[in-house]
C-alpha positions in Angstrom: -5.2 -27.3 12.2 -5.0 -25.5 15.5 -1.3 -24.6 14.9 -2.1 -22.9 11.6 -5.0 -20.9 13.3 -2.6 -19.6 16.0 -0.1 -18.7 13.3 -2.7 -16.6 11.5 -3.5 -14.8 14.7 0.2 -13.9 15.0 0.0 -12.5 11.4 -3.0 -10.4 12.5 -1.3 -9.1 15.6 1.9 -8.4 13.7 0.0 -6.5 11.0 -1.8 -4.5 13.7 1.5 -3.6 15.3 3.0 -2.6 11.9 0.0 -0.4 11.2 0.4 1.3 14.6 4.1 2.0 13.9 3.5 3.3 10.4 0.8 5.7 11.6 2.9 6.8 14.5 6.0 7.7 12.4 4.2 9.0 9.3 1.7 11.2 11.2 4.1 12.5 13.8 4.4 16.3 14.2 7.6 17.9 12.7 7.3 21.1 14.8 8.3 21.9 18.3 5.4 22.6 20.6 5.4 26.0 22.4 2.8 27.9 24.3 0.8 30.8 22.9 2.4 33.2 25.4 5.9 32.1 24.2 4.7 32.6 20.6 3.6 36.2 21.5 7.0 36.9 23.1 8.8 35.5 20.1 6.8 37.8 17.8 7.6 40.8 20.0 11.3 39.9 19.9 11.3 39.6 16.1 12.3 35.9 16.0 9.4 34.6 14.0 8.7 34.5 10.2 6.2 32.8 7.9 3.3 32.4 10.4 0.4 30.2 9.5 -2.8 30.9 11.4 -5.1 27.8 11.5 -8.5 27.4 13.1 -7.0 25.8 16.2 -3.2 26.4 16.0 -0.6 28.9 15.0 2.7 27.7 13.4 5.7 29.3 11.8 9.5 29.4 11.6 12.0 30.8 14.0 14.8 33.0 12.5 17.3 31.9 15.2 17.5 29.7 18.3 18.9 32.6 20.3 15.8 32.6 22.5 17.1 31.4 25.8 15.0 33.8 27.8 11.7 32.8 26.1 12.0 29.1 25.5 13.2 26.4 27.9 16.4 24.5 27.2 14.3 21.3 26.6 12.2 23.2 23.9 15.4 24.6 22.3 16.9 21.1 22.2 13.7 19.6 20.7 13.7 22.3 18.0 17.3 21.5 17.1 16.6 17.8 17.0 13.6 18.2 14.7 14.6 21.1 12.4 18.2 20.9 11.5 18.7 24.4 10.1 15.1 25.5 9.9 13.2 25.6 13.2 9.4 25.1 13.0 7.1 25.6 15.9 3.4 25.1 16.7 1.2 26.7 19.4 -2.4 26.1 20.3 -4.3 29.2 19.3 -6.3 31.2 21.8 -9.0 33.8 20.9 -6.8 36.8 20.1 -8.4 39.4 17.9 -5.3 41.6 17.9 -3.0 38.9 16.5 -3.2 40.1 12.9 -2.5 43.7 13.9 0.5 42.6 15.9 1.9 40.4 13.0 1.5 43.4 10.6 3.1 45.8 13.1 6.2 43.5 13.2 6.1 43.0 9.4 5.8 39.3 9.8 4.4 37.5 6.7 1.3 35.3 7.6 -1.4 33.3 6.0 -4.4 31.4 7.1 -5.2 27.7 6.8 -8.5 25.9 7.2 -8.4 22.6 9.1 -10.1 19.9 7.2 -9.5 16.9 9.5 -12.5 14.8 8.5 -11.0 13.9 5.1 -7.7 12.8 6.7 -9.6 10.8 9.3 -11.8 9.2 6.6 -8.8 8.3 4.4 -7.0 6.8 7.4 -10.0 4.6 8.3 -10.4 3.5 4.7 -6.8 2.7 4.2 -6.8 0.7 7.5 -9.8 -1.2 6.4 -8.4 -2.0 3.0 -5.1 -3.1 4.6 -6.9 -5.5 6.9 -9.2 -6.9 4.1 -6.1 -7.6 1.9 -4.3 -9.2 4.9 -7.4 -11.3 5.7 -7.8 -12.5 2.1 -4.1 -13.4 2.0 -4.4 -15.4 5.2 -7.6 -17.2 4.1 -5.9 -18.2 0.8 -2.9 -19.4 2.6 -4.9 -21.5 5.1 -7.1 -22.8 2.2 -4.2 -24.1 0.1 -2.6 -25.9 3.0 -5.7 -27.9 3.9 -5.6 -30.1 0.9 -8.6 -30.9 -1.4 -11.1 -30.5 1.4 -11.7 -26.8 0.8 -9.7 -25.1 3.5 -10.9 -23.4 6.6 -14.5 -23.1 5.3 -14.8 -26.9 5.0 -14.7 -27.5 8.8 -17.4 -29.9 9.7 -18.1 -31.1 6.2 -18.1 -34.9 5.8 -15.5 -36.3 3.4 -17.5 -39.5 2.9 -18.4 -40.4 -0.6 -21.7 -41.8 -1.6 -21.7 -44.6 -4.1 -24.8 -45.5 -5.9 -25.5 -49.2 -6.8 -26.2 -49.7 -10.4 
């Protein structure tokens, strides 16, 4: 019985690792991280289009990667690796009341986006919980069918003695 219990622990640890990998690769950021100062320099140089202004970030597309004086070679390489032919960036937003005026002056299209992270967090937690409940149910069924007629894991400690009544 102890061997099966260890085997189910390995199932649990494997499922936990799989969940970690899925969340890492599905939630990863598909934009190169730059500083806000670099973003402002790119706007001034006319290298930015389609800016999205969020509550805590600014993102958009670069028109070209001919930005050697503004971005570091590592950042340019990362943008090439992520984007292919379209280069997306993201910068942490600072309090800049003149940002909209500057974007309008350079004729850059922009839009705003509200961050609603609590829904994504809630869905993530619920999906994780459902995944583990399904896995746990599967493991209990598997352990229960292998234990014979005794009732599986929940029958530990029950006596299998039969009472015969004299008649």
